[in-house]
C-alpha positions in Angstrom: -141.4 205.2 132.8 -140.5 202.9 135.6 -139.8 204.8 138.9 -138.9 204.0 142.4 -142.2 205.8 143.2 -144.6 205.1 140.5 -147.2 207.4 139.1 -150.3 207.5 136.9 -148.2 208.2 133.9 -146.2 204.9 133.9 -146.5 202.8 130.8 -148.0 199.5 131.6 -145.7 197.6 129.4 -142.6 198.4 131.7 -142.4 196.5 134.9 -143.0 198.6 138.2 -142.4 196.5 141.2 -144.7 198.5 143.4 -147.5 198.0 140.8 -149.3 194.9 142.3 -151.5 194.3 139.2 -148.3 193.7 137.3 -146.2 191.9 140.0 -148.7 189.4 141.4 -149.2 187.6 138.1 -145.5 187.4 137.7 -145.1 186.0 141.2 -147.7 183.2 140.2 -145.1 182.0 137.7 -141.6 180.4 138.1 -138.9 183.0 138.0 -137.2 181.4 135.0 -140.2 182.5 132.9 -139.7 186.2 133.5 -136.0 186.5 134.2 -135.9 189.1 131.2 -138.9 190.9 132.4 -137.1 193.7 134.3 -134.5 194.4 131.5 -136.3 197.6 130.3 -136.9 198.9 133.8 -133.1 198.3 134.7 -131.9 200.4 131.8 -134.4 203.1 132.6 -133.3 203.1 136.2 -129.7 203.4 135.1 -130.4 206.4 132.9 -132.3 208.1 135.6 -129.7 207.5 138.3 -126.8 208.5 136.0 -128.7 212.0 135.5 -129.1 212.3 139.4 -125.4 211.4 139.8 -124.4 214.2 137.4 -126.6 216.7 139.4 -125.7 215.6 143.0 -122.4 213.9 142.9 -120.3 215.0 139.9 -120.0 218.7 141.1 -118.3 217.5 144.4 -116.4 214.3 143.6 -114.0 213.2 140.8 -114.8 209.8 139.6 -112.6 207.1 138.5 -113.7 203.9 136.9 -111.9 200.7 138.0 -112.4 197.1 136.9 -111.3 194.6 139.4 -111.0 190.8 139.1 -113.6 188.5 140.8 -112.2 185.9 143.3 -115.4 183.8 142.8 -115.6 183.5 138.9 -114.2 184.7 135.6 -116.0 188.1 135.5 -114.8 191.5 136.5 -116.5 193.9 138.8 -116.8 197.5 138.3 -115.9 199.9 141.1 -116.4 203.7 140.9 -113.8 205.7 143.0 -114.9 209.1 144.3 -112.4 211.6 145.6 -113.4 215.1 146.8 -112.8 217.8 144.2 -112.5 220.9 146.3 -109.4 221.8 148.5 -109.3 219.8 151.6 -109.8 221.9 154.8 -107.1 222.0 157.6 -108.8 219.5 159.7 -108.9 217.0 156.7 -105.3 217.7 156.0 -104.0 216.8 159.3 -105.1 213.3 158.6 -102.7 212.5 155.7 -104.6 209.5 154.6 -108.3 209.2 153.6 -110.7 206.6 155.2 -111.7 204.1 152.6 -115.3 203.4 152.3 -117.2 200.9 150.3 -120.6 202.2 149.3 -123.2 199.7 148.1 -126.1 200.9 146.3 -129.8 199.9 146.8 -132.5 198.8 144.2 -133.9 195.4 145.5 -131.0 193.5 144.3 -132.5 194.1 140.8 -132.0 197.9 139.8 -128.6 199.2 139.1 -126.7 202.4 140.1 -125.9 205.0 137.6 -123.2 204.7 135.0 -120.7 206.5 137.2 -121.8 205.4 140.6 -124.6 205.8 143.0 -126.2 209.3 143.4 -127.3 208.6 146.8 -123.8 208.7 148.1 -124.1 212.5 148.0 -125.4 212.3 151.6 -121.7 211.8 152.7 -120.8 215.2 151.4 -120.5 216.6 154.8 -117.4 214.3 155.3 -116.3 214.1 151.7 -112.9 215.7 152.1 -111.8 212.9 154.3 -113.2 209.9 152.5 -112.2 207.7 149.6 -115.5 206.3 148.4 -115.6 203.1 146.3 -119.1 202.5 144.8 -119.4 198.8 143.6 -121.7 197.6 140.9 -122.5 194.0 141.7 -124.3 191.5 139.5 -128.1 192.0 139.5 -131.0 189.5 139.9 -132.7 187.8 138.5 -130.2 186.9 135.9 -127.8 186.5 138.8 -129.4 185.1 141.9 -128.0 185.1 145.4 -125.1 185.0 146.4 -123.7 186.5 143.3 -124.2 190.1 144.5 -122.8 189.2 147.9 -119.7 187.6 146.5 -119.0 190.6 144.3 -119.3 192.9 147.3 -117.0 190.8 149.3 -114.4 190.8 146.5 -114.8 194.7 146.2 -114.4 195.1 150.1 -111.2 192.9 150.1 -109.8 194.8 147.0 -110.4 198.1 148.6 -108.6 197.0 151.7 -105.5 195.5 149.9 -105.3 198.6 147.5 -106.1 201.3 150.1 -102.4 202.4 150.7 -101.8 202.7 147.1 -104.9 204.8 146.6 -103.8 207.1 149.4 -106.2 205.8 152.1 -105.6 204.2 155.4 -106.5 200.5 155.3 -107.0 200.4 159.2 -109.9 202.7 158.8 -112.0 200.6 156.4 -115.8 201.2 156.4 -118.7 199.7 154.6 -122.1 201.3 154.0 -125.0 200.2 152.0 -128.8 201.1 151.9 -131.9 199.1 151.3 -130.7 196.0 149.2 -127.0 197.4 149.8 -128.0 197.3 153.5 -128.4 193.6 153.3 -125.0 193.4 151.3 -123.4 195.7 153.9 -124.6 193.4 156.7 -123.2 190.3 154.7 -119.8 192.1 154.3 -119.6 193.1 157.8 -120.3 189.5 158.9 -117.7 188.1 156.3 -115.1 190.7 157.7 -115.9 189.4 161.3 -114.8 186.0 160.1 -111.4 187.3 158.4 -109.0 188.6 160.9 -107.0 189.9 157.9 -110.0 192.1 156.9 -110.3 194.6 159.6 -113.6 196.6 158.9 -113.7 199.3 161.5 -117.4 200.4 160.9 -120.5 199.4 159.2 -123.6 201.5 158.6 -126.6 199.5 157.4 -129.3 201.9 155.9 -133.0 200.7 156.1 -132.0 197.1 155.0 -133.9 194.3 153.4 -132.6 191.3 155.6 -135.6 189.1 156.2 -137.4 187.4 153.6 -140.8 187.7 155.4 -143.7 190.1 155.1 -145.5 189.8 158.4 -144.0 192.5 160.4 -146.1 195.5 161.9 -144.4 198.0 159.5 -145.6 196.0 156.5 -149.1 196.2 157.9 -148.9 199.9 158.6 -147.1 201.1 155.4 -148.2 198.8 152.7 -149.8 201.1 150.1 -151.0 199.2 147.0 -151.8 202.5 145.5 -148.4 203.6 144.2 -149.3 207.2 144.5 -149.1 206.7 148.4 -145.8 205.3 148.8 -142.3 204.4 147.2 -142.1 200.8 148.4 -144.7 198.3 149.1 -145.2 194.6 149.9 -145.7 193.6 146.3 -142.4 195.3 145.5 -140.6 193.6 148.2 -142.0 190.3 147.3 -140.9 190.8 143.7 -137.3 191.8 144.8 -136.9 188.8 147.2 -138.3 186.3 144.7 -135.8 187.5 142.0 -132.9 187.4 144.5 -133.9 184.2 146.2 -136.0 182.1 143.7 -135.9 179.1 146.1 -136.3 178.6 149.8 -132.9 176.8 149.8 -131.2 179.9 148.4 -132.5 182.0 151.3 -131.1 179.8 153.9 -127.7 180.9 152.7 -126.2 183.6 155.3 -124.9 185.6 152.2 -128.7 186.1 151.2 -130.1 186.4 154.6 -127.3 187.4 157.0 -128.8 186.2 160.3 -129.9 182.8 159.0 -127.0 180.8 160.2 -126.5 182.6 163.5 -122.9 183.5 162.6 -123.4 187.1 164.1 -123.5 185.2 167.4 -120.5 183.2 166.8 -118.5 186.2 165.7 -120.0 189.0 167.8 -116.6 189.9 169.3 -114.9 190.5 166.0 -118.0 191.9 164.2 -117.4 195.5 163.1 -119.1 198.3 165.1 -122.3 199.0 163.4 -125.0 201.7 163.0 -128.5 200.5 161.7 -130.5 203.3 160.3 -134.3 202.8 159.6 -137.1 205.0 158.4 -140.2 205.7 160.5 -142.8 205.1 157.7 -141.1 202.4 155.7 -142.3 198.7 155.1 -138.7 197.7 156.0 -138.7 199.7 159.1 -139.0 196.6 161.4 -136.4 194.7 159.3 -133.9 197.3 160.6 -135.3 197.1 164.2 -135.1 193.4 164.2 -131.6 193.4 162.7 -130.4 195.9 165.3 -132.0 193.7 168.1 -130.3 190.5 166.9 -127.0 192.1 166.8 -127.5 193.7 170.1 -128.5 190.5 171.6 -125.5 188.7 170.2 -123.2 191.3 171.9 -122.1 193.2 168.9 -121.5 197.0 169.4 -124.5 198.3 167.5 -126.6 201.3 167.6 -129.8 202.2 166.0 -131.1 205.4 164.6 -134.5 206.0 163.2 -135.1 208.8 160.7 -138.6 210.3 160.0 -140.0 209.6 156.5 -140.7 206.8 154.0 -138.1 204.3 152.3 -135.0 206.4 151.5 -135.8 208.8 154.3 -132.0 209.8 154.7 -131.9 211.6 151.3 -134.5 214.2 152.5 -133.5 214.2 156.2 -132.1 217.4 157.8 -128.5 217.5 159.1 -129.8 217.5 162.6 -131.8 214.1 162.0 -128.3 212.7 160.5 -126.2 214.0 163.2 -125.7 210.6 164.8 -124.6 209.1 161.4 -121.9 211.8 160.9 -120.8 211.4 164.7 -120.4 207.7 164.3 -118.4 208.0 161.1 -116.0 210.6 162.6 -115.6 208.7 165.7 -115.1 205.3 164.0 -113.3 206.1 160.8 -112.0 209.5 161.0 -110.2 209.5 164.4 -106.9 207.8 165.0 
């Protein structure tokens, strides 16, 4: 079975991005020749994440499927709305309206979320009673290269803002959060909002993002384990994900693929949402987050950086104390008047 972290029992016929013996021959060929190669891996990932969602999320949140129209094509976009199941505590009841949050799943732009949403949004449980969470299912690479995923996320964010009041949420307290590939898309969504005065995103959280299509940082050198038993994500995997998402150099020059490319974060620093960048201390993408934070800070964006111990996906094993700055930022920026 294909897994985020592979093991000795994986069947070779299924693509495993972190298995360099499979990925490197693929990368030597044009992307169009292996566009269907990830299909079985994608289906396995959806089944696994659906099982995780039932275990981690379903006991806490009620889920509702929504299908919204794309503003950039004739397709529809699936959004999974999550509302807290349990009675809201007194503090949450004082805020009559929920804070609407767009959650963007990870998976290298290739792997999906579960059938009912992303199981990883369970890290928001401490604030669950005060949030309306919309988990967006964007189009996946390599069948849909950049900027397809970014356009779906932008449409979902606009839809959530325009429908927030009808859903019992406060459109003035809009947030966008994403991890890994979703961190890239959250960065793009935040930058898009900075250019749209009618789309007031108050806060963005970018978890261990893949924002640079380059593999020469110190963290790649330190944490690139070719042996899959040593680590969840490695250079081979990231080279595969970036090739699938940006099959040409020209595609990667689009700010909707690599959000710092055009320098728009400098042009729109004043209107850019306040941002928290979270990185993992032992992750090949650690320095992507560090460099992204530095770029926003140098531009004058109100941005903070939090480094959490562990490998890629570190927030899902982190202690409440490690994540305290995350919850503090969400409370201060989304849950206060």
